[in-house]
MOPAC internal coordinates of N, CA, C and O (Angstrom, degrees):
PM7 1SCF
backbone

  N    0.0000 0     0.00 0     0.00 0    0    0    0
  C    1.4395 1     0.00 0     0.00 0    1    0    0
  C    1.5272 1   109.34 1     0.00 0    2    1    0
  O    1.2310 1   120.53 1   -45.97 1    3    2    1
  N    1.3383 1   116.60 1   134.03 1    3    2    1
  C    1.4586 1   121.91 1  -177.37 1    5    3    2
  C    1.5288 1   110.70 1   -74.57 1    6    5    3
  O    1.2310 1   120.42 1   -43.89 1    7    6    5
  N    1.3249 1   116.80 1   136.11 1    7    6    5
  C    1.4564 1   121.99 1   176.61 1    9    7    6
  C    1.5279 1   108.24 1   -90.79 1   10    9    7
  O    1.2310 1   120.37 1   -68.33 1   11   10    9
  N    1.3310 1   116.89 1   111.67 1   11   10    9
  C    1.4587 1   121.58 1  -178.39 1   13   11   10
  C    1.5211 1   112.46 1   -93.58 1   14   13   11
  O    1.2310 1   119.79 1  -165.66 1   15   14   13
  N    1.2968 1   118.00 1    14.34 1   15   14   13
  C    1.4547 1   121.43 1  -177.60 1   17   15   14
  C    1.5185 1   110.74 1   -68.60 1   18   17   15
  O    1.2310 1   121.19 1   -50.11 1   19   18   17
  N    1.3178 1   115.33 1   129.89 1   19   18   17
  C    1.4552 1   122.08 1   175.96 1   21   19   18
  C    1.5235 1   107.28 1   -87.51 1   22   21   19
  O    1.2310 1   119.20 1   -56.11 1   23   22   21
  N    1.3167 1   119.14 1   123.89 1   23   22   21
  C    1.4536 1   121.47 1  -178.15 1   25   23   22
  C    1.5206 1   112.87 1   -92.07 1   26   25   23
  O    1.2310 1   120.20 1   141.03 1   27   26   25
  N    1.3392 1   117.22 1   -38.97 1   27   26   25
  C    1.4622 1   120.83 1  -176.33 1   29   27   26
  C    1.5257 1   110.48 1  -131.08 1   30   29   27
  O    1.2310 1   121.32 1   -35.90 1   31   30   29
  N    1.3152 1   115.07 1   144.10 1   31   30   29
  C    1.4557 1   121.45 1   179.69 1   33   31   30
  C    1.5318 1   109.84 1   -65.48 1   34   33   31
  O    1.2310 1   119.91 1   -52.64 1   35   34   33
  N    1.3302 1   117.77 1   127.36 1   35   34   33
  C    1.4683 1   119.18 1   179.40 1   37   35   34
  C    1.5340 1   112.66 1   -71.02 1   38   37   35
  O    1.2310 1   119.38 1   164.74 1   39   38   37
  N    1.3332 1   118.78 1   -15.26 1   39   38   37
  C    1.4661 1   121.09 1   179.93 1   41   39   38
  C    1.5254 1   112.95 1   -88.97 1   42   41   39
  O    1.2310 1   120.00 1   134.40 1   43   42   41
  N    1.3526 1   117.60 1   -45.60 1   43   42   41
  C    1.4708 1   118.86 1  -174.30 1   45   43   42
  C    1.5361 1   113.90 1  -121.99 1   46   45   43
  O    1.2310 1   119.86 1   169.78 1   47   46   45
  N    1.3314 1   117.87 1   -10.22 1   47   46   45
  C    1.4600 1   120.82 1   176.50 1   49   47   46
  C    1.5181 1   115.34 1    88.66 1   50   49   47
  O    1.2310 1   119.62 1   178.21 1   51   50   49
  N    1.3355 1   118.33 1    -1.79 1   51   50   49
  C    1.4735 1   121.30 1   178.58 1   53   51   50
  C    1.5242 1   110.13 1   -71.70 1   54   53   51
  O    1.2310 1   120.71 1   -16.69 1   55   54   53
  N    1.3114 1   116.24 1   163.31 1   55   54   53
  C    1.4738 1   120.28 1   176.63 1   57   55   54
  C    1.5156 1   110.59 1   -66.35 1   58   57   55
  O    1.2310 1   121.11 1   -33.84 1   59   58   57
  N    1.3279 1   115.48 1   146.16 1   59   58   57
  C    1.4548 1   121.46 1   175.35 1   61   59   58
  C    1.5231 1   108.09 1   -95.31 1   62   61   59
  O    1.2310 1   120.69 1   -35.20 1   63   62   61
  N    1.3398 1   116.29 1   144.80 1   63   62   61
  C    1.4569 1   121.29 1   177.95 1   65   63   62
  C    1.5313 1   109.02 1  -122.72 1   66   65   63
  O    1.2310 1   121.18 1   -32.10 1   67   66   65
  N    1.3231 1   115.35 1   147.90 1   67   66   65
  C    1.4502 1   119.94 1   177.50 1   69   67   66
  C    1.5262 1   107.89 1   -81.09 1   70   69   67
  O    1.2310 1   120.82 1   -51.69 1   71   70   69
  N    1.3151 1   116.03 1   128.31 1   71   70   69
  C    1.4610 1   121.81 1  -174.85 1   73   71   70
  C    1.5251 1   107.39 1  -149.34 1   74   73   71
  O    1.2310 1   120.57 1    12.26 1   75   74   73
  N    1.2896 1   116.51 1  -167.74 1   75   74   73
  C    1.4614 1   121.46 1   174.45 1   77   75   74
  C    1.5167 1   108.08 1  -125.12 1   78   77   75
  O    1.2310 1   120.83 1   -37.34 1   79   78   77
  N    1.3247 1   116.02 1   142.66 1   79   78   77
  C    1.4532 1   121.08 1   178.76 1   81   79   78
  C    1.5103 1   107.80 1  -105.37 1   82   81   79
  O    1.2310 1   120.88 1   -48.62 1   83   82   81
  N    1.2999 1   115.92 1   131.38 1   83   82   81
  C    1.4589 1   119.50 1   178.09 1   85   83   82
  C    1.5177 1   108.68 1  -140.28 1   86   85   83
  O    1.2310 1   121.49 1   -18.08 1   87   86   85
  N    1.3019 1   114.75 1   161.92 1   87   86   85
  C    1.4532 1   121.10 1  -179.97 1   89   87   86
  C    1.5172 1   107.40 1  -118.65 1   90   89   87
  O    1.2310 1   120.92 1   -57.47 1   91   90   89
  N    1.3117 1   115.84 1   122.53 1   91   90   89
  C    1.4631 1   121.00 1  -179.01 1   93   91   90
  C    1.5227 1   107.74 1  -108.73 1   94   93   91
  O    1.2310 1   121.32 1   -55.34 1   95   94   93
  N    1.3207 1   115.08 1   124.66 1   95   94   93
  C    1.4573 1   121.73 1  -177.94 1   97   95   94
  C    1.5225 1   109.32 1  -114.41 1   98   97   95
  O    1.2310 1   120.95 1   -47.08 1   99   98   97
  N    1.3313 1   115.80 1   132.92 1   99   98   97
  C    1.4570 1   119.53 1   174.63 1  101   99   98
  C    1.5261 1   108.43 1   -91.74 1  102  101   99
  O    1.2310 1   120.96 1   -56.86 1  103  102  101
  N    1.3096 1   115.76 1   123.14 1  103  102  101
  C    1.4607 1   122.28 1  -179.07 1  105  103  102
  C    1.5314 1   109.33 1   -80.95 1  106  105  103
  O    1.2310 1   119.77 1   -19.76 1  107  106  105
  N    1.3458 1   118.04 1   160.24 1  107  106  105
  C    1.4721 1   121.07 1  -179.94 1  109  107  106
  C    1.5299 1   113.73 1   -55.33 1  110  109  107
  O    1.2310 1   119.95 1   150.47 1  111  110  109
  N    1.3373 1   117.70 1   -29.53 1  111  110  109
  C    1.4651 1   120.38 1  -179.82 1  113  111  110
  C    1.5313 1   113.03 1   -85.36 1  114  113  111
  O    1.2310 1   120.17 1  -177.73 1  115  114  113
  N    1.3452 1   117.27 1     2.27 1  115  114  113
  C    1.4557 1   121.57 1   178.18 1  117  115  114
  C    1.5157 1   114.92 1    96.74 1  118  117  115
  O    1.2310 1   119.88 1   169.89 1  119  118  117
  N    1.3405 1   117.83 1   -10.11 1  119  118  117
  C    1.4636 1   121.03 1   177.17 1  121  119  118
  C    1.5257 1   110.05 1   -66.67 1  122  121  119
  O    1.2310 1   120.63 1   -30.80 1  123  122  121
  N    1.3280 1   116.40 1   149.20 1  123  122  121
  C    1.4597 1   121.91 1   174.43 1  125  123  122
  C    1.5202 1   108.49 1  -106.45 1  126  125  123
  O    1.2310 1   120.77 1   -45.15 1  127  126  125
  N    1.3430 1   116.14 1   134.85 1  127  126  125
  C    1.4602 1   121.86 1  -179.95 1  129  127  126
  C    1.5233 1   107.96 1  -121.45 1  130  129  127
  O    1.2310 1   120.75 1   -52.21 1  131  130  129
  N    1.3391 1   116.17 1   127.79 1  131  130  129
  C    1.4572 1   121.76 1   179.05 1  133  131  130
  C    1.5240 1   108.22 1   -97.39 1  134  133  131
  O    1.2310 1   120.67 1   -55.21 1  135  134  133
  N    1.3343 1   116.32 1   124.79 1  135  134  133
  C    1.4649 1   122.60 1  -176.33 1  137  135  134
  C    1.5205 1   111.29 1  -126.58 1  138  137  135
  O    1.2310 1   121.22 1   -20.68 1  139  138  137
  N    1.2965 1   115.28 1   159.32 1  139  138  137
  C    1.4650 1   125.40 1   169.48 1  141  139  138
  C    1.5339 1   111.99 1    45.83 1  142  141  139
  O    1.2310 1   120.35 1  -103.47 1  143  142  141
  N    1.2855 1   116.93 1    76.53 1  143  142  141
  C    1.4538 1   122.08 1   179.74 1  145  143  142
  C    1.5269 1   108.02 1  -100.39 1  146  145  143
  O    1.2310 1   120.76 1   -53.55 1  147  146  145
  N    1.3171 1   116.16 1   126.45 1  147  146  145
  C    1.4604 1   120.80 1   175.97 1  149  147  146
  C    1.5276 1   109.29 1  -149.23 1  150  149  147
  O    1.2310 1   120.71 1   -25.58 1  151  150  149
  N    1.3281 1   116.24 1   154.42 1  151  150  149
  C    1.4609 1   119.34 1   179.29 1  153  151  150
  C    1.5302 1   110.95 1   -68.46 1  154  153  151
  O    1.2310 1   121.03 1   -34.18 1  155  154  153
  N    1.3403 1   115.64 1   145.82 1  155  154  153
  C    1.4608 1   120.16 1  -178.05 1  157  155  154
  C    1.5259 1   110.48 1  -152.17 1  158  157  155
  O    1.2310 1   121.15 1   -24.57 1  159  158  157
  N    1.3485 1   115.40 1   155.43 1  159  158  157
  C    1.4580 1   121.74 1   167.76 1  161  159  158
  C    1.5132 1   105.62 1   -87.86 1  162  161  159
  O    1.2310 1   119.82 1   -51.25 1  163  162  161
  N    1.3420 1   117.96 1   128.75 1  163  162  161
  C    1.4538 1   123.01 1  -176.56 1  165  163  162
  C    1.5267 1   108.68 1  -125.96 1  166  165  163
  O    1.2310 1   120.51 1   -40.16 1  167  166  165
  N    1.3196 1   116.63 1   139.84 1  167  166  165
  C    1.4640 1   121.66 1   178.77 1  169  167  166
  C    1.5240 1   109.81 1   -63.88 1  170  169  167
  O    1.2310 1   120.36 1   -49.83 1  171  170  169
  N    1.3287 1   116.92 1   130.17 1  171  170  169
  C    1.4673 1   120.93 1  -178.70 1  173  171  170
  C    1.5256 1   112.63 1   -70.45 1  174  173  171
  O    1.2310 1   119.79 1   161.28 1  175  174  173
  N    1.3470 1   118.00 1   -18.72 1  175  174  173
  C    1.4611 1   121.39 1   175.80 1  177  175  174
  C    1.5243 1   111.50 1   -94.48 1  178  177  175
  O    1.2310 1   120.82 1  -175.80 1  179  178  177
  N    1.3335 1   116.03 1     4.20 1  179  178  177
  C    1.4675 1   123.06 1   176.34 1  181  179  178
  C    1.5236 1   112.78 1    54.70 1  182  181  179
  O    1.2310 1   120.81 1  -135.54 1  183  182  181
  N    1.3435 1   116.06 1    44.46 1  183  182  181
  C    1.4705 1   120.02 1   177.26 1  185  183  182
  C    1.5310 1   110.81 1   -75.10 1  186  185  183
  O    1.2310 1   120.44 1   169.77 1  187  186  185
  N    1.3155 1   116.77 1   -10.23 1  187  186  185
  C    1.4628 1   120.49 1   179.44 1  189  187  186
  C    1.5179 1   113.69 1   112.05 1  190  189  187
  O    1.2310 1   120.35 1   167.88 1  191  190  189
  N    1.3425 1   116.93 1   -12.12 1  191  190  189
  C    1.4624 1   118.91 1  -179.16 1  193  191  190
  C    1.5221 1   110.12 1   -78.22 1  194  193  191
  O    1.2310 1   121.03 1   -44.08 1  195  194  193
  N    1.3249 1   115.63 1   135.92 1  195  194  193
  C    1.4579 1   121.62 1   171.56 1  197  195  194
  C    1.5115 1   108.45 1  -149.78 1  198  197  195
  O    1.2310 1   120.99 1   -22.53 1  199  198  197
  N    1.2936 1   115.72 1   157.47 1  199  198  197
  C    1.4573 1   121.18 1   177.28 1  201  199  198
  C    1.5191 1   108.43 1  -141.52 1  202  201  199
  O    1.2310 1   120.85 1   -52.43 1  203  202  201
  N    1.3207 1   115.98 1   127.57 1  203  202  201
  C    1.4600 1   120.90 1  -179.84 1  205  203  202
  C    1.5279 1   109.89 1   -63.47 1  206  205  203
  O    1.2310 1   120.81 1   -42.25 1  207  206  205
  N    1.3340 1   116.06 1   137.75 1  207  206  205
  C    1.4666 1   121.00 1   173.11 1  209  207  206
  C    1.5164 1   106.22 1   -86.91 1  210  209  207
  O    1.2310 1   121.12 1   -65.14 1  211  210  209
  N    1.3066 1   115.45 1   114.86 1  211  210  209
  C    1.4550 1   120.13 1  -177.41 1  213  211  210
  C    1.5226 1   109.94 1   -81.60 1  214  213  211
  O    1.2310 1   120.81 1   -60.40 1  215  214  213
  N    1.3084 1   116.06 1   119.60 1  215  214  213
  C    1.4524 1   121.98 1   177.98 1  217  215  214
  C    1.5209 1   108.92 1   -95.03 1  218  217  215
  O    1.2310 1   120.66 1   -36.61 1  219  218  217
  N    1.3038 1   116.34 1   143.39 1  219  218  217
  C    1.4594 1   120.49 1  -179.14 1  221  219  218
  C    1.5240 1   110.17 1   -59.25 1  222  221  219
  O    1.2310 1   120.57 1   -48.73 1  223  222  221
  N    1.3299 1   116.52 1   131.27 1  223  222  221
  C    1.4517 1   121.66 1   177.63 1  225  223  222
  C    1.5128 1   114.62 1    86.72 1  226  225  223
  O    1.2310 1   119.51 1  -177.50 1  227  226  225
  N    1.3396 1   118.53 1     2.50 1  227  226  225
  C    1.4623 1   121.08 1   178.77 1  229  227  226
  C    1.5169 1   109.37 1  -114.19 1  230  229  227
  O    1.2310 1   120.56 1   -33.66 1  231  230  229
  N    1.3266 1   116.53 1   146.34 1  231  230  229
  C    1.4482 1   120.62 1   177.17 1  233  231  230
  C    1.5242 1   110.23 1   -83.81 1  234  233  231
  O    1.2310 1   120.75 1   -24.55 1  235  234  233
  N    1.3318 1   116.17 1   155.45 1  235  234  233
  C    1.4546 1   121.30 1  -179.11 1  237  235  234
  C    1.5242 1   109.65 1   -78.81 1  238  237  235
  O    1.2310 1   120.59 1   -36.84 1  239  238  237
  N    1.3397 1   116.49 1   143.16 1  239  238  237
  C    1.4563 1   121.95 1   176.30 1  241  239  238
  C    1.5108 1   109.02 1   -91.22 1  242  241  239
  O    1.2310 1   120.18 1   -35.24 1  243  242  241
  N    1.3073 1   117.26 1   144.76 1  243  242  241
  C    1.4586 1   121.53 1   175.40 1  245  243  242
  C    1.5147 1   108.57 1   -82.07 1  246  245  243
  O    1.2310 1   120.76 1   -43.28 1  247  246  245
  N    1.3109 1   116.15 1   136.72 1  247  246  245
  C    1.4592 1   120.87 1   178.45 1  249  247  246
  C    1.5148 1   109.91 1   -71.73 1  250  249  247
  O    1.2310 1   120.51 1   -40.72 1  251  250  249
  N    1.3108 1   116.63 1   139.28 1  251  250  249
  C    1.4463 1   121.02 1   176.36 1  253  251  250
  C    1.5145 1   111.32 1   -96.19 1  254  253  251
  O    1.2310 1   120.21 1  -177.15 1  255  254  253
  N    1.3304 1   117.20 1     2.85 1  255  254  253
  C    1.4565 1   121.03 1  -177.00 1  257  255  254
  C    1.5012 1   110.50 1  -116.25 1  258  257  255
  O    1.2310 1   120.10 1   180.00 1  259  258  257

C-alpha cells in the first residue's frame, strides 16, 4: 500500500502535521458555524499550505481559499 503522507511543506520546508481543515463562518447574528470538516496535512509553521487527505470512497472538497 502506498504511503501518501506528506512529510515536508512544499512551500516553506517545515514539517507537515495531520490535522483537520474546517471553515468557520460568522453569521449576521454573531453565531459561529463550523462547516466542511475533513482531514488534511497542514504546515506546522502555518505558512498557509494544506492538502486534503483523500479517504477511500469520499469525494474531494474544493478549497475556498
